[in-house]
N, C-alpha and C positions, 0 to 999 in steps of 0.2 A: 392343396384342395381344391377340386372342381367344384365350382355349382353353376348349376342350370338353372334357367327361370323356365317354368312352369306353368303354364295356362288350366286355367278352370273352368269348369264348363255351369256347373251349380255351387252354392254356399256348401249342399251337402258333401261334393266330393273333397272341396278346401278342406274343412272340417276334419274327414276321414284321414287324409296325405297326414294333416298336422298330428291327428291320435296317431298315426303310424310311427311318424320321425318320433315325437315324443316317446313312444313306448318301446323304439330303436335305443332312442339314445341314453334315457333314465333307468330301461332294461327291469321293466317293473316285474315280470314274472318270477316266482318264486322258484330261488334254484336248491339245493339240494345242499346242505351243510357238508361240511367233510369231517366224517367220525373222527373222537379224538383218541388220542394214541397217549397212553402215560408213561413214561420212561422212570425206571429208580433212579433218584440220581447219583452219580459216583461220591462216593465216602472221599473227605478231602484228610491229607494227610495231616497231623498233630500239630500243633505250633509249639516248636520249643520254646520253653519256660525259664529263665535263669533267674536267681535272684538278683534283685536288684544292688545297684552298691549305695551306701551309705548316703554318699552326697545327691540319692534321686529318693532316697526313701524320707528321711527329715530335712525342713530348710535351712540350707545352710549360707553363709554368706560368700560371696564368689572366691574362690580358692583358698577357703578354709580348711577344710580337709587337706587340702595340699600342705600347708604354710603349719598343721599341727603334726601333720607326719613324717616335716624334713624337723623340728626342735625333738620330736620322741627320736630320731635316728640321734642327731648331736648330741642328747642328753645321753644316748646307748654308748656312743663313739666316746664320751668325757668321762663317764663311769669304767668302760673298760682299759682307757688309757691312764686311769688313778687322779684323774682330774677333778675329779667330782664325786663325792663321799652323799647317797640316797641317804636322807634322814625322814624317816617317819613322824608326824607331829598328832598330837593326838585331837582327835576332830571330837571334838565336844557341841553339843548344838547350839543352836543359838539363844533359845530360854535359858540354858543352862548359865550359861555368861550373863546377861541381862540378870539372872535374878542374884548372881554374884554382885553386878554393880548394886543393884537394889537394896542391898542390905545396908548401905551407907546413906540412903537415901528414905528412910521412915516415913509412913502414908502417901509411897508412890508404888502403883501397882503397875503390873505388865500390860494392864487393860488403860492406864495410864500412859503408859509408853507407845502405847499403839493406837491411842485417839487422837483426832484430827486437833487435839487443845494446844495452845503456841502461850501457855502464860509459862513466866523465868521455873516457877516451879516443878514445871514437865519439862522444859525444853532442856535444861543443864544435864540430868539425868538420861534425857534420850541422847542427845549428843554423846556424852560420856559410852553411853551406852555400845552407841555406833561404831566407835571409836575403837572400843573393846572386842567387838564382835570382830571388823576387819583386822585386828591387830592379831587376835587369836586364832582367828578363820582364813589365811592369806588365800585359799582356795577361791573363797566364796565373791562374786563379781559387786560392784556396787547396785546394779539395779537389783541382783538377788537379797539385799541385804536391805534396801528401801521399802522393796514389798514385803519383809517382813513386816517392816516396823511401820504398818499400817499402809501399803501401797505409796509410800513417799517415792519423789524423783530419786534418781543415781546421783545428783549434782545436789541434793541436799545431803546424803552421804556424805559426800566428799568434801563437801561445806564443814560438816560436823569435826570429820575427821581430822582436818586440816587447823581447826579451829582448836579440837585438844590439843592435837601434837604442837602448836603454838604455845597455848598457856604452858603445856610442861617442857615448853624449851626445845623441842626433839626437831621440828622445823628447820 
C-alpha cells in the first residue's frame, strides 16, 4: 500500500479530507439489501428403524445373553440325546409356601415374617420359611426371595438356608 503525505492549507480542508477517507473506509452510505429468496427444503429419506435386540432393550450384565443362549442350546442338545429329561415343577407362590410353614408357628403372621423384628420368636420361622421357599422354588434367586421377605439382603437368605440345612443335616 502506498501512502503519500499531503499538505493542507487550512483546518477545514484537513477535516474535509478526513471525512472523505472516513466515509470511503467505513462506507456509511446505505446499500440496498438483497432480496430474500425462499427455497423449499428437500425432503429427507426416512431413516430405517429396526427392532432393538434384547440386550439393548433391557439392562443386562456383560455377555449374559450369550451365556443364557449357550445354556439353552446345551439343554436342548442333552434333551435330544436322551441325557436329560425335562421335569416341570409346581410353581407355588411364596405366600402359599410361607403360610404352610406358619401353620407350625401359631401367633406368627406373614406381617411378622416380613417385618424388621429380630426376636427369636420371629427369626426362626422366617429362616424356615426362606429355606422352604428356596427348596420348593429353585427358579427364584436369593435377592428375589430377600425382597419378598421385607427387603432383606440376599446374604440373609443365604445364611438362613444354610442354617436350616445344617440343622436338618442336609449340609
